[in-house]
N, C-alpha and C positions, 0 to 999 in steps of 0.2 A: 508347555512352555518350559520346566525345569528340567524335563527331558531332554528340550533341546539344547538349554545353555550349558548341561552336562556334557552333549555329546560334541560341542562345541569346543568347551576346554579341553576334553580328552583328546580331543584332534589335534588343538594347538600345539599340546605338548609333545604328541606323537612326531609331529612334523619337526621342531624343535628340537627332538631329541635325534632324530634319523638324520638331519641336516649335518648337526653338531658334531655326531661320531661319522659322519662321512667326512668331512673335513679333518679331524683328528687322526683318521686311519691313513691317510691321505699323505699325511707326514710321518707318522711312526711303521708303517707296515707295509707301505707299496713301492716308496722311493727307494733305490740304492741306494749306500753311503755316497757321500760326495767329498771328496778329495781337493783341498785348495791346494797347488803348490807352485812355487816360483820358477821362474824360467831357469833352465838348465840345472836344474836342481833333479831329483829322484823320487820316484813313488814307487810304492807297494801293490801290488794287486793282487788279494789273498785268493788261493784258489782251495780245493776241496781236500780234505784230509784223507791221506789217502796212505796205507803200508803196504807194499808187496815187494815181491824180487823185482819184477818187471813190471812198469809203469808208462803210462805215455798223458803228457799234460799239453792242452792246445789253450792257445790265447788267442780270444776275438776282438776287434775292435770294432764294435756295431754288427752288422752280421760276417764281415771278412774276416776270415783265418789268417794272422799274420803270426805268430810262434807256434813251433810242433817242436818239443825234445821227447826225448825217451830217456827214462831211468833202468838202469839194469845195474843190479847188486849196490846200489848205493853210488854208483857213477853215472853223471849225466853225460849228456852227448847230445848235442844238436843235428838234430835230423835233417840231411842234406836236401831233403823234401821238402822244407820250412818255405813257406810261402816267402816269406820277407826275410833271407837269411843276413840282411845287413842292418835289421832292426835292431837299436840300439839296448837289450835288455839279457837280463841274465834270470837264473833260477837258483832259489831256496828251498831246500828241501829237509825236513827234521820230522822227528815223530807226533810231533805238536802242530806245526805250521809248516803249509806250504803254499809258495808263493812266487811270482814274478817280480823282477823289479826293473822299470824302466829308466833308463838313464840319461841325463842329458836331455831334459824334455822340454820342447819347441813347442809353439802355439799351436801347432799341428796334432800334438799330443794329445790336445782336449776331446774326449770323448767317452764313449761308455765301452767298458774291457769286461770281457766275459772268459772264465776261465772253466774249462771243462778237463775233468778226468778218467783214464780208464783204466783197468789193469788187464794186463794183457799174460802174466803168468803169476801164480798156477791157472789153470784151468779153472772154472768156467771164465770166460772172457766177461769182464761185466763191466757196464759205464755207469759210472756215477750220477745219479739221479739229482743231486743238488751242484748248483750251479751258480758259484757268487759271483756278483754283477759288480761292478764301482767304476763309478762314475769319474771321471779325472778333467779337471779344470785348471790348465794352466793361466796365469796371471804373469805380467810384465812386472809387476812387483809385487812384494809381499803385502797382502790384504786380508784383515783378520776375517775370517768366514762369517757369514751373516745368518744370523738363525731367521732363516726366511719361513719356516712351518711355523715359530711362534706367535711373530707377526700374524700368519696367516691365521692361524688359530683365533688368536683375538679380536683381528677384523671379522672373520667369520662369525665368531661369538655375538658380537655389538650388532652386524648387520641382521643376521637371524632374529636375536633380541628386539629390533626395531620393528621389523615387519611383522614380529607376532604382536608386539603392543598396536602399531597400528591395527592390526585384524580384529583384534578384541575389541578397541573402543569402537569402529566400525560394525562390528557384531552386538555391541552391547547398545549403540545408538539406534540400530534398526529394530532390536525388541522391543524397546525401550517407545520408539515411535507406533510400532504393531500394537502394542498393548492401549496406548492411549486410543489409536484408530477403534479400535475392538471396543473400549468400555464406551465411547460416544455412541457406537451402535446399538450396543443393549441400552442405552440411557432411557430413549421415547418408549421404548416397550415396558419400561418399567413404571415411567412416567403416567402413561395410559391407564395401566393396573390401577396404581397408587387414588389417579384422580377419579375411577368409577366409583359410583355411590353405593352405600351400602343399603341394601333396600330391605332389610330383616329378614326375616323367616317367611316364606310364603307357602301359604298352602293351596293344594288343588282345588280344584273346584269342582264341587258333585254336582253332575244335575240328574235329579231323580226321574221316575218315568212311571208314568201312571197307567195301572190294568182298568179297562171299562169294563166290569162284569153287570149281565143283564140278570136281572131280577126275574 
């Protein structure tokens, strides 16, 4: 019985820890940063840090490539093959920070943006693995960003805690009822043994035998 209770307790703690860790990781590690911006304002989309004589930077809106620029000897030129030439964006480059700047944003600007970088020269060609992502949310009026993840953390904590508490109470009541039934089952056998009369020490009966001898 003690082994069963210990196993239930350890299982409850493991489930609680895994659920809470999963909820926290959703807010802290897996979601891209969210930028809340007002209508007709500007927003910065970070890009990979890359320094080379000739580079290419691409901007994606969702899965669609919308901007393509080439940087050659610190001069920025917009590629004529850019998917959307009239897209209101510019590019800022320095040794520590490369970024696209979206100007005069509209409600349609709200989306997930991804920036990719490639080194063209000197060889060999290199595509940067790190691809920063940013969620841009355009609001009709300035709104203070809400701490969605913090509320989600607290809500998940209390939900998981309540579930674990109910689970512990149910298991405790179940074990208590089983122990009562088990004790009631063992009681009749003990009563029979106690009521059995003590008959003292009984010696076996020896039966002799006679040998008839003829004189």
